[in-house]
C-alpha positions in Angstrom: 109.4 38.3 13.3 106.0 38.6 12.6 102.7 36.2 13.0 103.9 35.3 16.4 101.6 33.7 18.6 99.3 36.3 20.3 99.9 39.1 18.0 97.2 41.1 17.2 96.1 43.3 14.2 97.0 46.5 16.8 100.5 44.8 17.7 101.2 44.5 13.6 100.4 48.2 13.1 102.3 49.5 15.8 105.3 47.5 14.3 104.4 48.9 10.6 104.2 52.1 12.2 108.0 51.7 13.8 109.3 50.6 10.2 107.9 53.5 8.5 108.8 56.1 11.2 112.4 55.1 12.1 113.4 54.1 8.3 115.9 51.5 8.5 118.7 51.4 6.2 117.9 47.5 5.8 115.6 45.3 7.5 115.1 41.8 7.6 111.3 40.2 8.1 110.8 36.4 9.1 107.4 34.8 9.4 107.3 33.1 12.7 107.2 29.0 12.6 106.3 26.5 15.3 109.2 24.6 16.0 108.6 21.1 17.7 108.9 21.0 21.4 109.5 24.9 21.9 107.4 26.7 24.1 105.6 29.4 21.3 104.6 25.8 19.6 102.2 25.0 22.7 101.1 28.9 22.9 97.4 29.5 22.5 96.3 32.1 19.4 98.4 30.7 16.8 98.4 33.3 13.6 97.8 31.2 10.2 100.6 31.1 8.0 98.9 32.8 5.8 98.6 36.4 8.0 102.1 35.7 8.5 103.2 35.7 5.2 100.9 38.6 4.2 102.4 40.7 7.2 105.5 40.4 6.0 105.0 41.3 2.5 103.4 44.2 3.8 106.7 45.2 5.9 109.3 44.2 3.5 107.0 46.4 0.7 107.0 49.3 3.1 110.8 49.0 3.6 111.2 48.5 -0.3 109.7 52.2 -0.5 111.9 53.3 2.2 115.1 51.9 0.1 113.8 52.9 -3.1 113.6 56.9 -1.6 117.0 56.1 -0.2 118.7 55.3 -3.3 117.0 58.1 -5.5 118.5 60.2 -2.5 122.0 59.2 -3.5 121.7 59.7 -7.1 120.2 63.4 -6.5 122.8 64.1 -3.9 125.9 62.9 -6.5 128.0 63.0 -3.1 130.7 60.4 -3.4 130.7 57.3 -2.1 133.4 55.1 -1.3 133.4 51.6 -2.1 135.7 48.3 -1.6 135.7 46.2 -4.5 134.8 42.7 -4.0 135.5 41.6 -7.6 133.1 40.0 -10.3 129.8 38.7 -9.7 128.0 35.5 -11.0 126.5 37.6 -13.8 130.2 39.5 -15.1 129.6 42.3 -13.0 132.2 44.1 -11.0 130.7 44.7 -7.6 131.7 46.0 -4.4 129.8 47.5 -1.4 130.1 50.9 1.4 130.2 51.0 4.8 126.7 50.4 5.3 126.5 47.0 3.0 127.6 43.9 4.8 128.5 40.8 2.7 126.0 38.6 1.1 123.2 40.2 3.4 122.2 43.7 1.8 122.2 44.8 -1.2 125.7 45.6 -3.1 127.5 48.2 -5.6 127.4 47.2 -9.2 130.2 49.2 -11.4 129.9 50.8 -14.4 133.7 50.0 -14.8 135.5 47.0 -14.0 137.8 48.1 -10.7 141.1 45.9 -9.2 139.3 43.9 -6.5 140.6 44.9 -2.4 140.7 48.6 -2.8 138.9 51.6 -2.0 137.7 54.0 -4.4 135.8 56.9 -4.4 132.2 56.6 -6.8 129.2 58.4 -7.4 125.7 57.0 -7.4 124.1 57.1 -10.6 121.5 54.8 -10.4 119.9 51.2 -8.7 118.0 48.1 -9.0 116.0 47.3 -5.7 118.7 47.4 -3.3 122.0 47.4 -5.1 123.4 50.6 -6.0 125.0 51.5 -9.4 128.3 53.3 -9.4 130.6 55.1 -11.4 134.3 55.5 -10.5 135.7 59.0 -10.1 138.2 60.2 -12.2 
């Protein structure tokens, strides 16, 4: 959560340093929003919504750079990646996920060739689109 009442610029810089140094596999960022009748709503030093939004964008941009570097490394390494086939998505693509991807939360694996849902298959990462990996089934 960014923009919690009392968050200083130094607090935010420290958070950003943690994100950049720890290199999370996945990260969610939320802007603080005061809820009626909560202690945080009445706290002093409320952070303007536009500042919280800017901070959230900065953290997410940093995380996207981290994920892009990790995904590029997966493509370069050509290491096999075991994927559970989920089925076909709304765009008609065969999709699945590897052990590091939670359903409906994280990115997914988009397969270059359709596969039977419910099975685990060995794949090679051949590309990526944002948080999603493009994987090719191994023969």
